[in-house]
N, C-alpha and C positions, 0 to 999 in steps of 0.2 A: 618740487617734484612734478613731473609731467602727469596730468590727469589720465586715468584709464579711459580707453575709448568707450563710447556709449554703444551698448548692444541691447537687443530686446530684453525686457525684464525676465528674470528667472521665475519660473512657476514654482509654487509651493511643492508640487509633486516631484519636481526635479531636485528640490532642496532636502526635504525630509522624508518623503514617502517611502523610498526604497533603499536609501543609502545605509548600509550596515555600519556598526561600530566594532572596533577590535579591542581586545584587552587580554591580559594575562598570557603573554607569549612565553614559550618554554622551548629549550633545546634538549633533546635526548637522543643519544647515539647518532648525532648529525641530522636528525629530523626536526622540523619546525612545527610546533603546535601553537594554536591560539584559539581563543573564544571569539565567536562572531555573533553579535546580537542583531537580529533582523526585524526592523519595524514592519516590513511587508508581511511578516508572519506573526504579527501581534507582539513583537518583542521577544520571540523565542530565541534562546541562545544555544549555539551548537559548537561542538569541538571540531576544529579544522586541522588538517595535516598537509604540509608540503614535505615530501621525502627528501632525503639527503642528496638525491640526484638532481634536485631543482626543478622537478616537474610541476604539473598543475596542482592546485589545491584540491584536496579531497575532503568531503564531509564525512566524519566518523560517526556522528550521532544524529541521523536524520529524524524528522518528526515521527512520533510525538516526543522524542527525547527533548528535554529543556534543562540545560545545565545552569542552575541558579541556586544560590544560597540565600537563606532568610535570616541568618544570624545577625543580631543587632538591627534587624529590619532592612538595612542597606546591603548586607551580604558581601559578596566578593569571595575570592578563594574557592571557586566552585570545583576545581579539579587539581589532582596531583599526579605526577608521573614518576615511576622508578620501579626497580625490581622486576622489569618486564611486564608492567601493567599500568593502566590509568585507573584511578579511583575518582569518581565524580559524584556530585550531588544532583539528583533528578528532582526537579520542582514538582513533578506530578505526585510524588509520595513523600518528598522531603528526606528520602533515604540515601545512603551511600551505595554506589554500584561499582562493581569491579569488572574491568575489561582487559583481558590479556593482550599484549602487543608483541609483534615480531620485531626484534632488534634490527634485523637486516632491512626490513621495508618500512617499519614504523606503523604498519597496518594491524588492525585487530586480528586476533586468532580466536575465533569463536564469538559467542554472544555475551552480552553483559549479564552478570549475576548479582543479585541484591545481597549486600553484606549486612544491613541492619533491617529491622522490621519496622513498619509504620507504627507510630505511637499514638495513643489516644490523646485527646486534648488534656492539658495544653501540649501542643506538639513540640517535640525537641527538634533542634536545627543543628546541622553540621556545616563546618567551613574550615578553610585555611589549613589544609592538611599537608602532610608529607608522607612519603613511603619510607619505612624502615626495612630495607631489604633483608638484612641479616636475621631479623626476627619476624619477617613476613607479616607486617602489620601497618596500618594507617594510623598516624598520630595527628591529632588536630583538635579543634575547638568544638565542643558540644554545648549549646545553650539550652537550658531546660529549667522550667519553674523559676525563672528570674535570676539565674546565675550561670556563669561560664564555668566549664570544666575542661581541663586538658586531659584528653582520653586517648586510648588506643583501641582499635578495632581490628581483629584478625582478618587477614586477606581471604581466609576461608569462610568468613562470616561469623557472626555471633554478637553478643551484647557488648556495648562499649565498656572498657575497663578504665577506671579512674587512675590517672597517673599523678595528677596534682590538682588541688582545689585552691584557686586564687581567692584573694579577698573580694574581688569583684569581676573585672574584665581581664581577658588574656588573649594572646594570639601571636602571630609571626614566629612560630616555632621553627627552629632550624637545627638539624642534626649534624654533628661533626662527621667528616668523611670516614673516620674509623668507627663511627657509631657509639662512641664512648661518652659523649657529652651532648646535652641538649640545652639550647638557649631559647628564650622566649621573652615577650614583653607583657607587662601587666600595668593596669591603671585602675584607679578607684574614683568613684564619685566623691565630691562634686566636680572633679577634674576630668577634662577630656584628654585623650592620649597625646595631643599636641601641646597641652598645657603642662602636665606633669605625668610622667610614666617612668617605669623602671625596667631595666634589663635583668632578667633572672638567668641563672646558670645552675645546672645540676649534672652530676655524673649519672650515667646509665649503667646499671648493674647487669650481670649476666642473665638475671631473671627478667630483665626489661624494666624493673622498677627504677624510679628516680631517687638518687641519694644526695643528701646535703644540698637541697635547693636553697639558693641564696640570691639576693639582689647584688649586682656588681656595678650598676651605673644608673643614672637618673635620679628622680626624687618622687616621693609620695606626698600626699596632701599634708601640709603643716610641717614638712621636713626640709628645713634650710631653703636655699634659693630654688626657684622653680627651674627644673630641667626636664626636657622631654627627649625620648630616644625613638629611633626609627630603624626598622629592618636590620636585625642582626644577620651577619653573613660570615660563615667559616671560610677562611682562606688557607686551610690546611688543618690537620688534626688537632692542633693546639693553639691556633691563632684565630681570633674573633674580631670582626670589624662591625662597628655600629655608627650611625649618625646621631650626635647629641648636641644640644644647643647651649651649653653652659657658657660659651664664648659670646653668645648673642646671635650666632648663626648655627644652623644644623651642619656641623662639620664632622668629618670622619675621624674616628679614633680606633686604635688597635689595642687589643688585650692579648698578651701572651700568657697562657696558663702557668708557665714556669715563673712568671713574675707577678701574678695576680696579688693584689688588686691594682697594680700600677698600669694606667692607660697611657698610650703614646699618641699624641696628635699626629695625624698623617699629613695634613696640609692645612694651615690656617688661611682661610679665604673669606672674604665678604660675600659669601654665596651660601645658598641652602642646598644640601644634598638630600632633601627629604620633602615629603608632601604631607598634608594633614590626613590622618588615617581614618577617613570616612568609611572606607571599605577595606576588606582584606585583598590580598593579591597584588598590592603595590610594591614595585621594586625599582629603585634608582641606582643600585650598585649590583655588580655581578663579578664572578670569579671564573675564569676559564680553565683553571688548573695551574696557570703560570702568572697571569696578569690580573690586576684589579682594574676594572673599568667602571666609570660612574657617570651620572648625569648631574650637572650643577646648574642651579638657577640663579642668575644675576639680573636684578632689575626687571623681573618678569620674563626673562628670556633664558631658555634651557640650552645647554651645550654638552657635548659628549667628550670624554677624555679619559686617558690613562692616569693612574695614580702610581707614581714611583714609590716602591717599597724599600729600595736599597740604593746605595750609591750616594753621591754628594747631594743630589736633589731631594732625597727622602726627608720628610718631616718639615720641609720649608715650602715657600710659595712656588718654587720651581718644580715641585713634585707634581703639579698639574700639567699634563701634556695633552692639549686639545687634539681631537681627531677631526680630520678634514671631511666632514659630511655636511651637506647643506640643509640640515634640519635643526630647528630650534624649539620644537615642541615634542618632548620625549616622555615615554613611560614604559613600564613593563620590561625592563632589561633582563636578559638571560644570556649566559655565555657558556661555551664548552669548547675546549681544544682548539683555540684560535678563531672561533666563530662567535658572532654576537647577533642576537635578534632583539628588536624593540618595536614598539608602536611609535611611529614618527610622522611628523608633518611639518610644514612651514607655511608662510602666508600665501603661497601660490600653489601648494600641493596638498591634496586631501590626505587625511590620516591613512596610513597603510603600514604594511609589514616591511621593516628595514632589516636586511640581511647584510652583515658586514664581515669581511675577512680581515681580522686584526693584524695579520702578517703583511698582506699586500696593500691593504687600505681600500681595496675594491669593494663596491657595495651595490646592492640591488634594492629598489623600493617598489613595492606593489600596492598601489592605492586600493582602498576598499571598493571603489567604483570609478568609472571614468568621470572626469570632471566635466560638467556642462559648460564650463567657461575656459577659454584659452588663457594661458598664464598672462599674456599681455593685456587682457581685459580686467585684471585684478590689481587694484591699487593696494600695495602692502600697508598694513596698519602703521601709523606714525606714532612714536612715543610722545605723549603729552604730559609734561610736568607742570603742575599748577599749584597755586597756594590754596591748600585745603583747610580743614578745621584747625583753628588755632594758628593759622598762618604756616603750617608745616608743609614742606614739599610733598606732593601726592602725585601718584602716577595713574595714567590711563592709556589705553590704545585707541587712537582715533582712526576710524575707517572713513575716508572721504568718499563722496558719491561718485559714480561714473560721470565724467565730464568736469569734475572739480566742485569744490564748495564755494558758496557765495553768501552774502548777507541774507538772502531769501531762502536758503536751504533748510528744509525741515530736519530736525535732529531727534534721533532716538537715543536716550540714555539707558544703558543696561547696567543693572546691579547684579553681580554674580551671586550664586547661592552659597550656602554655608551657615553663617556668613564667613566662616574660616575657609577660604578658598582663593581663587585667583582668576583674573581674566587672562586668557592665553592667546598666543600668536598664531597657532595653526589655522589653516584655511577653514572658515566656517561658512558653509553655503547659506545658513540662516542669516548671517550678516550680509552676505552678498545679495540675498533676496531684497534687502532694504536698499543697499547702495545702488543696485541696478534700477531702482525706482526713483533715484534722485535724492534719497535720504543720506545724511551723514549719520554714522553710528559711533558713539563713544562708549567703550567698555571700561568701566572704572575699577581700578584697584584701590578702592577706598581704604582708609586706615582700618587695619584688622586683616588685610589680605596677606597671603603667604607669598614667598619668593623674594622678600625684601628684608629678611631678618626678624628676630624676635621682637625688637622694640617696635617695629612697624606693625607687627601682628598684635601687639599688646595695646595699641592705640584704642582698640575697641573695648578693652576691659571696662566694664561698667558703663559703657557709652554706646551700646547698640541702640539705634534709633536717633542718635545725635551725630556722631562722627561720620557714619556712612551716609546719612542724609545730607549733611553739610558738604561732604566731599562730592557727592553726585551733583548737587546744585552748583558747586563751585566749578566743576568740570564744564557744565553747560554754560555758565557765565563766561568762562575763559574762552570758549569757542565763539560765543556771541561777540565778545570784545575783540577777537581776532578777525571778525568779519567772515566767519565760516559757518554761521547758523543764524536762523531767524528767531528772535526772542518770542515771537507769537506762535511758533510751530515747534515746540519742544515737548516730546512725550517721554515717559519713563516706563520701563517694564522690567519685570523680574519674576523668578519662580522661587517658591519656598521662602528662605530668608531674604532673597532678592525681592520677593513679592512684598515682604514686610517693609523693606527699605523703600520700595516704590510707593506703597500706601502712606508711609510716614512722611515721605517727601511731598506728597500731595497735600497732606495735612499741615505740615509745619514750614513749608516754603511757598513762595509765590512764583517760582520759576517755571513750573510745568503746566501745560494746557490740556493734557490727557494722560491716562495711565492704563496699564494692563497688569493684572496680577494672576499668575499661574500658581494655584494651590498655595497662596501666600498667607503668612501669619497676620491675622487682623487683630487678634486679642492675645498679647503675650502672656497675660495672667492665666488664661485658659490653657495655653501651651505649657506653662510651668506646672500646672496641676494635672494635665491629661497626657503629656507626651510619653512616648515609648521609652523603654528602659535606657537605651543608649544615650539619649539626650535628656533624660529625666532631670538632671541638674545642670545642664549646659547654660541655662539662663542665669544661674547663680553668678557666673563670671561675667556674662554679657550685660546684665541689668542689675541683679542683686538677689539675695536669697529670698525665697517666697515662704511665708507671707510677710516677713519683716520689712521687705522693700515694697509693700503694696502701693504706696503713694507714687513710687518711681514707675512701677508698671502702669499705673493709671495715667501718669503724665506722658508716657511713651506710646500709649495704645491708640492705633488708628481708629478702632471701633469706638473708643470713648470720645474721640475728637472728629468723628465723621462729619459733624456739622461744619468743620473748617474746610472740607473739600468742596471746591466750587467748579470743578471741571469733570468731564465725562470719564467713566471708568468701565473697563470690561474685565470680567472674571472668568477663569477657567478652573474647574474643580473635578477631581476624580472622586467618585462616590465610595471608593474602597480605601481612601487615604487614612492610614493609621497614625500619621505624623501630624497633619493639619486636618482635623475632621471637617466634613462638609459644612457643619453648622457654623463654623467661623465665617466662611464665605457667604453663606445665606444671611447671617445677621448683618454683615458689613454691607452687602448689596441692598438689603431692606432699609437700612439706616440712610443710605444715600438716596434711594428712591423716595423715601418719606420726605427728604429735603428738596425734592424736585430736581435732583441731579440725574442726567442721562446715564443709565446703567444697563449693561447687558451681562447675562450669566450663561455660560455654556457648561453643562454637566455631562460627565462621561461615566457610564456604567462600566464596571469591571476594571477601571483604572485606579491606581493608587497614587503614591507620592512620586511624581515623575511619570510622564506619559510614554508608554512603550509601543503603542499601536501606531503604525504609519498613518492610517486614516485619521486618527485623532490628531497627530502632529500636524498634518496638512490642514485640518480644519482650524486648529489654533492659530497657525501662521496666517492663513487667509483671513480669518475673522478679525485678527488684530489689525492687519493692514487696512481692511475695509472700514473698521471702526475709526481708526485714526484719520484715514483719508476723508471720511464723511464729515467728521467734526472739525477738520482743518480746512475743509473746502478744496481738497486736492482732487484732481482728475485721476482716476484709477487707470493704470496701464493694462 
């Protein structure tokens, strides 16, 4: 591959300071809606509209409105549209608000009105709703006092009405087009929704109550083989589609209510049609009223296609009909009457709004911001397959530096968060920040990552801090052996679970010469005892049940083995972090300092688990690069 031309290094401000992120696209009456999170405004999230005539984007919820859900801490599903209105969650009071919309223009008609009243501590949180137009109500999740409830809230306002009490967690509700059936997903501790979850189905009576709620797919803890489901979708009044992974891959299945409980596989593929459900609002399939369109992930690369539902191709491998769009990082699909919208990017194009005409195949892509780099200056990531933990084939994306990699190239190893997650291909200006400075970057899909099937995902079962660490070290060694990196200038960085992987790699391998941890887990035993409700039992599967597996926690703990770290480390910590409390970072940094290891700690007031402020994001990137350059003896650009 020809190296990308060398241009002046990207500034941190050009990379993270002002570039918004998009999520939760929706189509309604031909109008395009999406959420835009703005680092330049402290991470405030607002609702945007592009009307059906294709005009300029319009902000519908200017400051101080901030559309954000706090359900399960990570939120998502902050708005719903239907029945001539949008209902959204405002972070200022954690309440539901109602805003009428004009179907002709998509614009608001009047001012928002609050539907629910602020609650005293402990606050209740709302998310992941839909509009039931026939009954003039919002249906969604309410988390309160340590439990989820499926509730209804009248569009005229009032107290939430309980529809269904799950055993533990619930979400992803969808209403059939005729309003007669409701489907949703439930899961229970100690399992996460991508480990075991069940699809539930109920009839909706004339009074709005749910009748005969029952599980129809998936599995519960201790119940047969592990099966997880993702995003139920109605493709007519009596046909339901869901992704489930009993085959080893999250493949699409169809249920006809006339033949319940018999499910029909729509297309057997070695591909995942789902993502790990860390937040609400995720969608990888959509129905425009005539066609089923989906995003499939194969070997870490997403593609968009139609799914044949009838004819000779239906039910077989030929049922997948790829669509000719140049984007391989996709999310948030929504379709209506021959049109589709999604959040899309590729290795040379920033994330943006994709608008696709399903009939003609014509498309339009609007990036979130102008790219500071010309496409020819970006070297697309190269797939790197290497021998990982236990000798198993393991994947990473290698981003070569501008000008090409050599045996003297400094290397940054990135461990994604989760740890159930994936390294993606879409253009990351944060990665280009490093490559523009002569660094190679390898983003590792260590064992446990998604997008490679269930068996790959389950490599991390009971092995967090072992498989991920070994795979990150093996990726670095593979690049050194290929003459693409210097063994004396290898750094590792990560946030949250990726921070744990980075710290553990510094403890238990001799590959890395510096590290950076953003709100990383330093003491997994403390996390097991103190974590928030959503992840309260996550470590049961990743390490072992607490306290029975106390010895394993001790053996994997970076804090307990801080004396084994012999290289500089920089830490970044939000002081309002409910997932990884600041005390973990403070104790880890103090242990290293006591051992004479160069340490730097940056603390950020008002920030939680994941930094939302653009100013903070700039500081983190600049400080990390300065720290590594100083300790590697590199001249800063």
